[in-house]
C-alpha positions in Angstrom: 8.2 18.7 -0.9 9.5 16.0 1.3 10.6 12.4 0.2 8.7 9.5 1.4 10.8 6.3 0.5 8.9 3.0 -0.2 10.9 -0.3 0.2 10.8 -2.8 -3.0 8.3 -4.8 -0.6 5.9 -2.3 0.0 5.7 -0.9 -3.6 5.2 -4.3 -5.3 2.5 -5.3 -2.9 0.6 -2.2 -3.7 1.0 -2.8 -7.4 -0.2 -6.0 -7.0 -3.2 -5.3 -5.0 -4.3 -2.6 -7.6 -3.8 -5.0 -10.3 -5.5 -8.0 -8.6 -8.7 -6.1 -8.8 -8.4 -3.5 -11.8 -12.3 -3.3 -11.6 -12.4 -2.5 -8.3 -11.1 0.2 -5.8 -8.6 -0.9 -3.4 -6.9 0.4 -0.3 -4.3 -0.9 2.6 -2.2 0.2 5.3 1.3 1.5 5.3 3.6 0.3 7.7 6.8 2.3 9.0 9.8 1.4 11.3 9.2 3.2 14.7 10.5 6.3 15.0 10.2 7.0 11.2 7.9 8.6 9.1 9.5 9.0 5.9 10.2 5.1 5.0 7.3 2.8 4.2 8.6 -0.8 4.8 5.7 -2.7 4.2 2.1 -2.8 3.2 -1.2 -4.6 4.2 -3.6 -5.0 1.6 -7.1 -4.4 3.1 -10.2 -4.1 1.2 -11.6 -4.6 -2.3 -15.2 -4.2 -1.6 -15.9 -1.8 1.0 -13.1 0.8 1.4 -15.1 3.0 4.0 -14.9 3.0 7.7 -16.7 0.2 9.1 -16.7 -2.3 11.8 -14.2 -4.7 9.5 -12.1 -1.8 9.1 -11.8 -1.5 12.6 -11.1 -5.2 13.3 -8.5 -5.0 10.4 -6.7 -1.8 12.1 -6.8 -3.6 15.5 -5.1 -6.7 14.2 -2.5 -5.2 12.0 -1.7 -2.8 14.7 -0.9 -5.7 17.0 0.9 -7.4 14.4 2.9 -4.7 13.3 4.0 -3.8 16.7 5.5 -7.5 17.3 7.6 -6.7 14.1 8.8 -3.2 15.6 6.5 -1.5 13.2 3.7 1.1 13.2 0.9 2.0 10.8 2.1 4.9 9.0 -0.6 5.8 6.8 -2.9 4.5 4.0 -2.9 3.8 0.4 -5.7 3.5 -2.1 -6.6 2.8 -5.8 -9.5 4.1 -7.5 -11.6 1.8 -9.9 -11.8 4.9 -12.3 -8.8 4.9 -14.6 -8.5 8.7 -14.1 -9.1 9.4 -10.6 -5.7 9.3 -9.1 -6.1 12.4 -7.0 -6.3 12.7 -3.4 -9.5 14.4 -3.8 -10.8 11.6 -5.7 -9.3 8.8 -3.7 -11.5 5.9 -2.0 -11.8 5.7 1.5 -10.1 9.3 2.1 -11.9 9.2 5.6 -10.0 6.1 6.8 -6.8 8.2 5.9 -7.7 11.1 7.9 -8.5 8.9 11.2 -5.5 7.2 10.4 -3.5 10.6 10.5 -5.4 11.6 13.7 -3.6 8.6 15.3 -0.1 8.8 13.7 2.6 10.7 15.6 4.6 12.6 13.3 3.3 12.9 9.9 1.1 10.2 8.3 1.4 9.4 4.6 -1.3 9.2 1.9 -0.4 7.3 -1.0 -3.0 6.9 -4.4 -1.9 4.8 -7.2 -1.8 6.2 -10.4 -3.8 3.7 -12.6 -2.5 5.1 -15.8 1.4 4.3 -14.7 0.7 0.8 -13.6 1.9 -1.3 -16.4 4.0 -4.1 -17.2 6.6 -1.5 -18.6 6.8 0.8 -15.6 9.3 3.7 -16.3 8.3 5.7 -12.9 6.4 5.2 -9.6 2.8 4.8 -10.0 2.2 6.2 -7.0 1.2 9.8 -5.9 2.1 11.0 -2.3 0.9 13.1 0.4 1.8 13.7 4.1 -0.3 15.3 6.5 1.0 18.5 8.2 -0.8 20.6 10.5 -4.3 18.5 9.7 -3.8 19.0 6.1 -2.4 16.8 3.2 0.5 18.2 1.5 2.0 16.9 -1.6 5.4 14.9 -1.2 7.6 13.1 -3.7 7.7 9.1 -4.0 11.0 7.5 -3.9 10.9 3.8 -4.6 14.0 2.0 -3.2 16.2 0.6 -6.1 13.6 1.9 -8.5 14.6 0.5 -11.9 15.1 -3.3 -10.3 11.9 -2.9 -8.5 9.9 -1.5 -11.6 11.5 -4.6 -13.5 10.5 -7.0 -10.8 6.8 -5.6 -10.7 6.9 -6.0 -14.6 8.0 -9.6 -14.4 5.4 -10.3 -11.5 2.2 -9.0 -13.4 3.3 -10.7 -16.3 3.4 -14.1 -14.2 0.2 -13.4 -12.7 1.7 -13.0 -9.2 -1.5 -10.8 -8.1 -3.6 -13.7 -7.7 -1.0 -15.1 -5.0 -1.6 -11.5 -3.0 -4.0 -11.9 0.0 -5.9 -8.7 1.4 -8.2 -8.6 4.3 -11.1 -8.9 2.6 -9.9 -12.8 1.4 -8.9 -13.4 5.1 -12.6 -12.4 5.8 -13.9 -15.1 3.3 -11.6 -17.7 4.6 -9.4 -17.2 7.6 -6.8 -19.8 6.2 -5.7 -16.6 3.9 -2.7 -15.0 5.5 -3.6 -11.3 5.4 0.2 -10.6 6.1 1.6 -12.4 3.1 4.1 -14.4 4.8 4.8 -16.5 1.6 5.0 -13.3 -0.8 7.4 -11.6 1.8 9.7 -14.9 2.0 10.0 -14.9 -2.2 10.2 -11.2 -3.1 14.0 -11.0 -2.1 14.6 -13.6 -4.4 12.7 -12.3 -7.0 14.3 -8.7 -6.5 17.8 -10.2 -6.7 17.4 -11.4 -10.2 17.2 -7.6 -11.7 
């Protein structure tokens, strides 16, 4: 079983996106440095309304791919959180077709992360992600490794307690109002200081 590493920034954004819409399924894109298929350095929260392959998803993929390339990154995979508390497996993940499409276009192994809703809490003690990698057109189980795990979990707990999930912007929010920054630059700027506190 291979390891997939998640930066603190990527992990925090996934957890906050799932927490912002606890009554809905959410999804997003995993970004990695070019040439690496084992480390997720950032994510882009996509949707909380329609998680399937749609014209809006195609527009999002084009915009995210262009922005990622400017930063030396590429789309490495997909993440999802189901609206049902117990649906935390690959087979029940919303928008799995989109993950399959991404896997077809990723050189190397694509990553598929599913939020384990049962582990997402303000007292997080282990990674609330289940991870798979594409190998030979199939998804194989992988191990989730979170950068500086204890401090990252403490930071997520603190962010959840203070309601920071309301500050996170997904692509649906951007489509509602184009002044909303789907790249979450404000969050990216402030997160290192929050992590340094733990």
